[in-house]
VOGU-3710 file (C-alpha; in Angstrom, 3 decimals, decimal comma):
1> mselrdlvkl> 85,863/184,625/77,704  83,868/180,613/78,591  85,430/179,436/74,845  89,222/180,878/75,361  89,035/179,367/78,765  88,134/175,824/77,601  90,600/176,464/74,914  93,593/177,399/77,575  92,163/174,179/79,901  92,140/172,457/77,010
11> ialvtaigfl> 95,724/173,066/75,268  96,937/172,723/79,276  94,957/169,347/79,388  96,431/168,165/76,127  100,350/168,864/77,240  99,867/167,215/80,652  98,402/164,037/79,259  101,747/164,406/76,776  104,307/165,068/79,785  102,248/162,346/81,731
21> glglfhvins> 102,773/159,451/78,747  106,064/160,363/77,982  106,783/159,757/81,603  105,143/156,284/81,907  106,729/155,441/78,837  110,160/155,058/80,685  108,983/153,722/84,162  106,361/151,583/83,375  108,259/148,181/83,152  109,889/148,578/86,505
31> iqyqgdltvs> 106,468/148,564/88,640  103,618/146,441/87,013  104,565/143,901/88,710  105,051/145,010/92,479  103,204/146,396/94,951  101,956/145,917/98,489  99,228/142,944/97,296  100,268/140,562/94,894  98,759/137,066/94,117  99,719/134,060/92,832
41> ytanitfskv> 96,772/132,445/91,000  96,043/128,754/89,490  93,096/127,629/87,548  91,748/124,383/87,097  89,385/124,063/84,196  87,785/120,833/83,260  84,884/120,750/80,245  82,726/117,667/81,565  79,441/118,264/80,287  79,766/121,116/83,013
51> lllqesyvyh> 82,418/123,936/82,430  84,011/123,277/86,523  86,704/125,904/87,859  88,775/125,555/90,186  90,776/128,715/91,240  93,476/128,987/93,996  94,901/132,651/95,405  97,771/133,110/97,184  97,611/136,685/98,173  101,047/138,070/99,565
61> vstykyrmly> 100,701/141,009/101,335  103,471/143,053/102,527  102,231/145,755/104,605  98,963/145,809/107,480  96,828/147,843/105,524  94,341/144,869/104,196  90,682/143,631/106,071  89,470/142,181/103,373  91,378/139,916/100,067  88,742/139,674/97,332
71> rfwrapltfn> 88,137/138,047/94,610  85,154/139,635/92,058  83,211/138,851/89,178  81,860/140,902/86,460  79,744/138,447/85,496  77,013/137,370/87,594  77,918/135,175/90,542  75,291/133,315/92,262  74,523/130,441/94,515  72,000/128,718/92,649
81> rtdfpcivlk> 72,193/128,393/88,763  70,164/131,181/86,791  68,365/131,090/83,113  71,019/133,891/81,891  74,988/133,325/81,896  75,846/132,663/85,742  78,995/131,720/87,905  77,747/129,227/90,329  79,363/129,114/93,728  79,463/125,511/94,776
91> niggdkggvl> 82,342/125,573/97,878  85,126/128,202/99,204  87,884/127,524/101,619  91,105/129,097/102,645  93,301/129,890/105,570  91,767/129,769/109,087  93,276/133,825/109,695  90,018/134,596/108,153  86,345/134,447/107,792  85,166/133,217/104,220
101> fakdyrgriy> 82,655/135,186/102,559  80,530/135,465/99,114  78,167/137,950/98,153  76,004/137,199/95,321  74,874/139,358/92,414  71,435/139,950/94,152  73,553/141,025/97,616  72,973/137,982/98,891  75,602/137,009/101,873  77,356/133,851/102,676
111> vsnpiafmiv> 79,641/133,821/105,708  81,344/130,955/107,379  81,581/133,086/110,998  77,984/134,980/111,412  80,334/137,539/113,725  82,050/139,302/110,708  78,348/139,579/108,683  78,289/143,365/109,411  81,626/143,387/107,782  80,702/141,527/104,967
121> rrlakrnwlg> 77,910/143,779/103,913  79,908/147,433/104,791  82,746/145,989/102,699  82,296/143,451/100,066  80,196/144,376/96,675  77,825/142,393/94,433  79,759/139,420/92,846  82,567/139,477/95,283  83,788/136,416/97,461  87,216/136,348/99,869
131> ivcyrylkyr> 88,013/136,235/103,395  87,790/138,898/106,089  89,767/139,480/108,571  88,056/139,823/112,388  90,078/139,503/114,773  92,084/142,308/116,545  95,983/141,720/116,178  98,433/143,959/116,888  98,007/146,204/113,800  94,009/146,311/114,119
141> wffntgnhrl> 91,862/144,224/112,013  93,778/143,875/109,628  95,679/140,490/107,791  99,021/139,984/109,030  101,667/140,263/106,264  102,741/136,920/104,517  101,011/134,743/102,635  96,722/133,936/102,732  94,965/131,347/100,790  91,786/131,510/98,814
151> nafyevyppi> 89,865/128,265/97,069  86,610/128,225/95,129  85,008/125,733/93,287  82,448/126,994/90,112  79,970/125,346/87,431  80,137/128,045/84,973  77,256/128,503/82,825  78,633/131,084/80,078  77,438/132,469/76,438  78,364/129,877/73,804
161> qtdgrydhvn> 78,427/130,653/70,065  77,325/127,412/67,845  77,006/126,766/64,614  75,617/123,642/64,834  78,911/122,239/64,140  81,547/123,373/66,587  80,996/125,524/69,953  83,005/128,607/71,003  83,366/129,628/74,375  85,769/132,220/75,870
171> lkladrhvpy> 86,639/132,513/79,817  87,479/135,631/80,768  89,403/134,604/84,294  90,599/138,380/85,002  90,825/142,160/83,819  90,837/144,171/86,748  93,176/142,872/89,904  96,779/143,666/91,972  99,692/141,970/89,971  99,713/138,172/89,255
181> tsvkiyihdp> 103,209/137,336/90,076  102,290/133,506/89,067  99,679/132,582/86,781  98,869/128,376/86,020  96,453/127,495/84,260  95,489/123,734/84,095  92,802/122,648/81,494  91,588/119,053/81,562  89,666/117,475/78,726  88,151/113,828/79,773
191> dhsilkiyph> 85,516/113,321/76,868  87,997/115,232/74,482  85,587/117,957/73,236  88,599/120,901/72,685  89,200/121,271/69,795  91,169/124,841/69,644  92,903/127,055/72,545  93,952/130,320/72,690  95,419/131,664/75,434  95,226/135,515/75,785
201> mkefkfrrik> 97,914/136,550/78,333  100,136/139,535/78,886  103,201/136,746/79,474  102,523/133,320/78,681  104,156/129,678/78,234  101,361/127,053/76,772  102,424/123,341/76,374  100,925/119,826/76,358  100,916/118,011/79,908  100,275/114,442/80,886
211> ngwliegrsp> 96,311/115,180/81,617  95,648/118,023/79,520  97,088/121,274/78,818  99,061/124,323/81,025  99,576/127,983/80,284  101,701/129,398/82,891  102,724/132,985/82,956  102,288/136,413/84,670  99,778/139,494/84,280  100,522/143,104/85,456
221> vdglvevefv> 97,829/145,235/87,440  94,347/144,942/85,495  95,955/142,394/82,532  93,710/140,060/80,798  93,841/136,538/81,820  91,600/134,582/79,542  91,054/131,263/77,477  88,945/130,832/74,460  88,139/127,629/73,382  86,407/125,872/70,131
231> lkhgavegfy> 84,665/122,609/71,220  83,151/119,841/69,468  79,216/120,642/69,644  76,868/119,969/72,757  79,931/119,638/75,238  79,404/121,820/77,867  76,212/123,544/79,404  75,654/126,871/78,984  73,189/129,373/76,783  73,582/128,944/73,142
241> hhvsdvlhlt> 73,726/131,882/70,438  73,988/131,053/66,826  76,651/132,529/64,279  77,980/131,543/61,140  81,674/129,615/60,668  82,905/129,660/64,528  85,837/128,070/63,655  86,777/130,715/61,452  85,418/133,615/63,156  87,525/132,178/65,791
251> esansmyyfe> 90,608/132,211/64,154  90,039/135,763/62,431  89,999/137,145/66,147  92,790/135,642/67,197  95,332/136,465/64,183  95,592/139,368/65,068  96,558/138,582/68,277  99,927/137,127/67,212  100,889/140,046/64,506  104,907/140,446/64,203
261> rslvkplema> 105,857/143,529/64,799  107,950/144,602/61,697  106,559/148,401/62,105  108,015/148,979/65,604  110,228/151,840/65,719  108,160/154,067/62,660  105,022/153,707/64,938  106,768/154,661/68,136  108,128/158,107/66,286  105,253/158,397/64,591
271> cialilgfpa> 103,643/158,697/68,178  106,298/160,759/69,970  106,244/163,328/66,896  102,639/163,686/67,268  102,504/163,741/71,422  105,132/166,809/71,298  103,390/168,919/68,362  99,257/168,092/69,243  99,324/171,559/71,636  100,179/173,391/68,539
281> ivllvysryg> 98,212/171,397/66,630  95,443/172,413/68,812  95,867/176,203/68,768  96,061/176,232/65,581  92,875/174,785/64,564  91,122/176,894/66,869  92,675/179,986/65,338  91,539/179,059/61,841  88,205/177,660/62,302  86,898/178,354/65,959
291> rekqfvvpef> 87,477/182,096/66,470  84,285/183,611/67,264  83,055/187,239/66,952  82,267/188,637/70,428  78,869/189,610/71,989  78,317/191,400/75,166  75,292/189,430/77,612  74,640/190,607/81,444  76,833/187,881/83,935  73,122/186,372/84,998
301> lnyvpnperk> 69,888/186,248/83,471  66,620/185,964/85,735  64,669/184,555/82,333  64,258/182,079/80,195  66,117/183,645/77,225  63,824/182,359/74,226  60,768/180,651/75,302  59,633/179,368/71,849  62,776/177,148/71,949  61,650/173,559/72,842
311> pwevnvvfag> 63,273/172,290/75,926  65,243/168,994/74,065  66,235/171,739/71,496  68,049/173,413/74,358  69,805/170,497/75,681  71,143/169,447/72,501  72,149/173,227/70,760  72,854/174,985/74,242  73,337/172,849/76,964  76,963/171,110/76,080
321> damsgnanaf> 77,917/170,053/72,782  75,983/171,488/69,880  75,900/168,246/68,503  74,130/165,746/70,856  71,747/166,086/74,077  71,281/163,483/77,290  68,467/162,160/79,412  67,948/166,003/80,175  66,191/166,097/76,649  63,502/163,565/77,851
331> fstlldlyrr> 62,655/164,605/81,252  62,759/168,586/80,613  60,236/167,292/77,744  58,256/165,453/79,831  58,109/168,332/82,471  57,057/170,186/79,576  54,383/167,972/78,580  53,029/167,956/82,137  52,860/172,056/82,281  51,230/172,049/78,823
341> gavdlepyed> 48,413/169,381/79,898  49,427/166,770/78,060  50,279/164,570/80,585  49,823/163,250/84,216  53,117/162,410/86,013  51,928/160,469/89,442  54,905/160,212/91,837  54,163/157,007/94,143  57,260/154,503/96,236  57,274/151,339/95,113
351> kgfvlkrrem> 58,159/149,406/99,216  60,420/146,021/97,729  61,327/143,746/99,915  64,961/145,071/99,892  64,667/148,989/98,686  62,529/151,237/98,531  62,235/152,871/95,255  60,731/156,312/94,102  58,724/155,538/90,491  56,224/157,567/88,765
361> rikildrskf> 52,852/156,379/86,244  53,046/158,957/83,114  49,536/159,178/81,971  48,472/160,939/78,038  45,578/162,954/78,909  45,373/164,796/75,426  47,113/163,458/72,387  46,193/166,539/70,861  48,676/168,931/72,776  51,547/166,874/71,627
371> dekdvyeskv> 53,121/168,355/69,075  53,548/165,769/66,244  55,149/167,777/64,112  58,110/168,286/66,634  60,336/165,327/65,619  61,272/164,948/69,178  58,128/164,582/70,785  56,432/162,747/68,516  58,950/159,802/69,565  58,297/160,809/72,967
381> lkflekysen> 54,833/159,951/72,268  55,142/157,015/70,670  57,532/155,235/73,273  54,571/156,654/75,941  51,844/154,689/73,888  53,959/151,654/73,060  54,357/150,940/76,710  51,188/152,039/77,772  48,458/149,936/79,551  44,930/151,775/79,672
391> gvfdtkpgnl> 47,198/154,980/78,660  49,466/154,500/81,678  52,978/154,009/81,457  54,401/152,599/84,880  58,211/153,474/85,339  58,233/150,530/87,964  60,708/147,756/86,399  58,486/144,729/84,098  58,895/141,243/83,523  62,679/140,766/81,917
401> girisvksdl> 61,589/140,743/78,261  59,216/144,135/78,629  62,587/145,495/80,741  65,158/144,820/77,874  62,661/146,167/75,355  61,939/149,364/77,294  65,678/150,062/77,665  66,800/149,791/74,143  63,550/152,232/73,186  64,597/154,706/75,912
411> rkllvlrnps> 68,456/154,579/75,281  67,439/156,352/71,308  65,960/158,931/73,708  68,227/159,871/76,309  71,329/159,781/73,950  69,633/162,231/71,515  71,333/162,906/68,249  70,093/164,902/65,514  72,567/166,453/63,356  70,070/168,254/61,003
421> isrqfvetkg> 69,215/170,258/63,638  72,502/171,075/64,894  73,849/172,045/61,316  71,012/175,049/61,190  73,228/176,448/64,320  76,690/175,395/64,032  79,765/174,764/61,579  81,933/172,123/62,907  84,799/171,954/59,823  87,467/172,241/63,160
431> kkifyvlnai> 86,147/169,404/65,302  86,010/167,318/61,626  90,185/167,652/61,772  90,194/165,839/65,201  87,923/163,028/64,008  90,678/162,436/61,190  94,044/162,764/63,653  91,691/160,744/66,138  91,051/157,825/63,248  94,754/157,863/62,600
441> sfvlaisvil> 95,973/158,124/66,441  93,243/155,049/66,945  94,989/153,069/63,750  98,528/153,913/64,922  97,575/152,651/68,657  95,404/149,866/67,577  98,665/148,669/65,513  101,321/149,113/68,494  98,585/147,154/70,837  98,405/144,122/68,512
451> iygrelelrp> 101,856/144,174/68,823  103,026/144,830/72,103  99,512/144,464/74,210  100,019/141,041/74,954  104,205/141,100/75,417  105,636/142,208/78,487  107,022/145,557/76,837  104,248/148,232/77,777  106,347/151,403/76,628  104,542/151,459/72,962
461> vilavtlvlq> 101,410/151,125/74,420  102,032/153,754/76,293  102,722/155,909/73,793  99,948/154,636/71,511  97,417/155,430/74,057  98,653/158,813/74,843  97,469/159,760/71,505  94,426/158,621/71,432  93,774/160,427/74,570  95,522/163,797/73,146
471> sgycaqthsq> 93,543/163,432/69,910  90,279/161,989/71,401  89,537/163,929/74,114  89,745/167,057/71,574  87,651/165,070/69,240  84,856/164,923/72,098  85,142/168,595/73,226  82,039/170,543/72,669  81,641/170,986/68,853  81,363/174,880/69,382
481> lfgkwkndfy> 84,969/174,891/70,390  86,631/174,247/67,081  83,312/175,423/65,321  81,523/178,604/64,600  78,175/179,783/65,447  76,137/180,414/62,202  73,972/184,123/62,435  73,971/185,313/65,860  73,558/181,976/67,592  76,487/182,526/69,669
491> reklewdsfk> 74,837/185,411/71,424  71,609/183,163/72,542  74,209/180,767/73,393  75,897/183,040/76,056  72,124/184,013/76,756  71,600/180,481/78,019  75,033/179,958/79,632  73,632/183,178/81,825  70,694/182,030/82,269  72,202/178,437/84,005
501> kflsdmamik> 74,727/180,394/85,667  72,335/182,450/87,899  69,713/179,135/88,284  73,235/177,896/89,786  74,031/180,333/92,256  71,673/180,127/95,391  72,266/183,778/96,511  70,731/185,274/92,810  67,710/182,915/93,237  66,542/184,068/96,411
511> kyapedvkvw> 67,408/187,571/95,121  65,171/187,616/92,690  62,679/184,664/93,466  59,445/185,135/91,418  56,006/184,875/93,346  54,287/183,296/90,318  54,460/179,848/90,085  54,826/179,357/86,659  57,816/180,981/86,256  59,471/178,774/89,023
521> kdwlvygtal> 58,015/175,600/86,789  59,727/177,594/83,739  63,063/177,719/85,274  62,582/174,159/86,291  61,890/172,961/82,716  64,587/174,999/80,773  66,813/174,777/84,203  66,694/170,527/83,589  67,078/171,248/79,985  70,249/173,042/80,956
531> gagdkvvnam> 71,496/170,697/83,439  70,756/172,789/86,494  67,403/170,988/87,366  68,446/169,960/91,020  69,513/173,496/91,904  66,384/175,112/90,791  64,560/171,870/92,826  67,355/172,646/95,809  66,443/176,526/95,748  62,579/175,252/95,821
541> kslnieipev> 63,023/173,751/98,449  65,020/176,101/100,566  62,123/178,915/99,655  58,900/176,130/100,981  57,863/176,697/97,519  56,047/173,524/96,860  55,321/172,200/93,498  54,228/168,630/91,904  57,553/168,485/89,699  59,812/168,570/92,562
551> riyscyhdfv> 58,694/165,272/93,918  58,550/164,287/90,037  62,223/164,936/89,599  63,685/162,353/92,105  61,269/159,357/90,655  62,341/160,401/87,367  66,373/159,321/88,325  65,600/156,193/90,272  63,390/155,521/86,627  66,532/155,996/84,078
561> styctstkss> 69,015/154,629/86,761  67,072/151,509/86,353  66,573/151,116/82,696  69,995/152,813/81,336  72,543/150,462/83,634  75,222/148,495/80,876  75,731/145,158/80,940  79,277/143,535/80,462  80,803/139,965/79,882  79,168/139,217/76,566
571> ggfgagggfg> 81,055/136,162/75,421  82,428/137,407/72,293  85,131/136,202/70,219  89,224/137,603/70,287  90,931/138,414/73,221  88,870/140,549/76,058  85,710/139,651/74,963  85,359/136,951/77,453  82,412/136,019/79,706  83,857/136,284/83,502
581> gggaggv> 86,254/138,948/84,594  86,987/140,562/87,677  90,159/139,602/89,608  91,855/139,539/92,763  92,128/142,499/95,194  91,776/143,622/98,685  90,611/146,483/100,658
//
């Protein structure tokens, strides 16, 4: 029943995505430059040893609801230069009707009037700057309708690609913002360092002026505003990275940006046909490759269905998609090793200057209790040994170099894929069909986006993206839906689902609450593998059952959040790869 329910939901979702895409296909152009908050944006970019950026925002407010008008950066904003790519705020100005503020990447706050400090602390996020209304007006603490100005001046220290002869800088001025009804970007080059300029914007005109260049245009909601440069070597300060043939890489990446639109109608018709026919394709593939034979299992199971299975294996095969695992595979393995006496998990609290974090120390007690024949446990052991001091791995972040290395190795353990294991359980021919369809739709989408994505016309882009979403969602569903379980593994899958359902039901846990602590530990280990560990922890707290694993549970999540935060704005080649990002908005 659960599989049929998933199929019905998928067909409904694919159909809804199709209708939504076709609807947007007709209305998107009329609304992309409208809103109760729009912005006129002006930027002055100067290359003079240091990359200088001066921005001017005129916020056009048409309703009484905005207390803060801001500009945010995706790249680190700071008040002093750092040892990594950053944007240094040197000065900020604006209308007298508001308080100027800035909040850097570390959470440090500047306000021009201390009376607004608490407002900024509560509303502003890191890498924000702008103006905040603090006076009580007719419509409470909201900006009046009309125009409000913000000016900012920065020094930019970007990532720079160089081949020793030419340098490459990609400056992303915005990619997430309210509509920019007017954009003017002045580029000044007093030292004659600029060799090539590649604007990346929805709609623009580019021309030489007396003192440099001018880019004029406009950008819809979350449209890209970016300028890519090829410079003489050593023109500006930044963080250099050596690549081969900067000029060729830049020209190659930008040639697709100006691709001619000779395949417009065929691509449109192909997208529409596939969008309308996709629900039928889903049903046909499931009927041929995904229908399972039926088994009868209890709705709830209060015991571990197969305690011989390793927790990571349960996570990979039975917790969700039978072709991949997640962070719970690592944590459930740690709990299992702790239960077996292979490691000791010691939680503690790190009281820092600003925040308190729950950390833990992982001590290897008995190497022989690791199953080194087990492919995953052996990786866990190598990871712990690699970053241990005197046999103890401390989750507290170390210096930047160690942290990057830990993050890289840990990600391999958290994003677990083991096709050789998964193929023992599931045959996935049906899902491969959607991978092919997704590849075809992706090629169509890329072709359409290259033709239309940076032009005024958005309708074909919406069609292409709709098709990618339909096929991509089908390709990302769990492998079992369009595949078949081998032998009687489908029965075991249903049993694990029933066990997870039991662990997720507080009333059922209380009804069958065991007195043996060992059973609780088993439940927590396999519940964590199935993604229901927090339910087990809450149940134990409710029943006043105290085991060390409960404290360990919260420490682990702080550890993962520290080492698995993604980074953005790499300063790469081509449209959308620039350093900076962000844009204007209001709250």
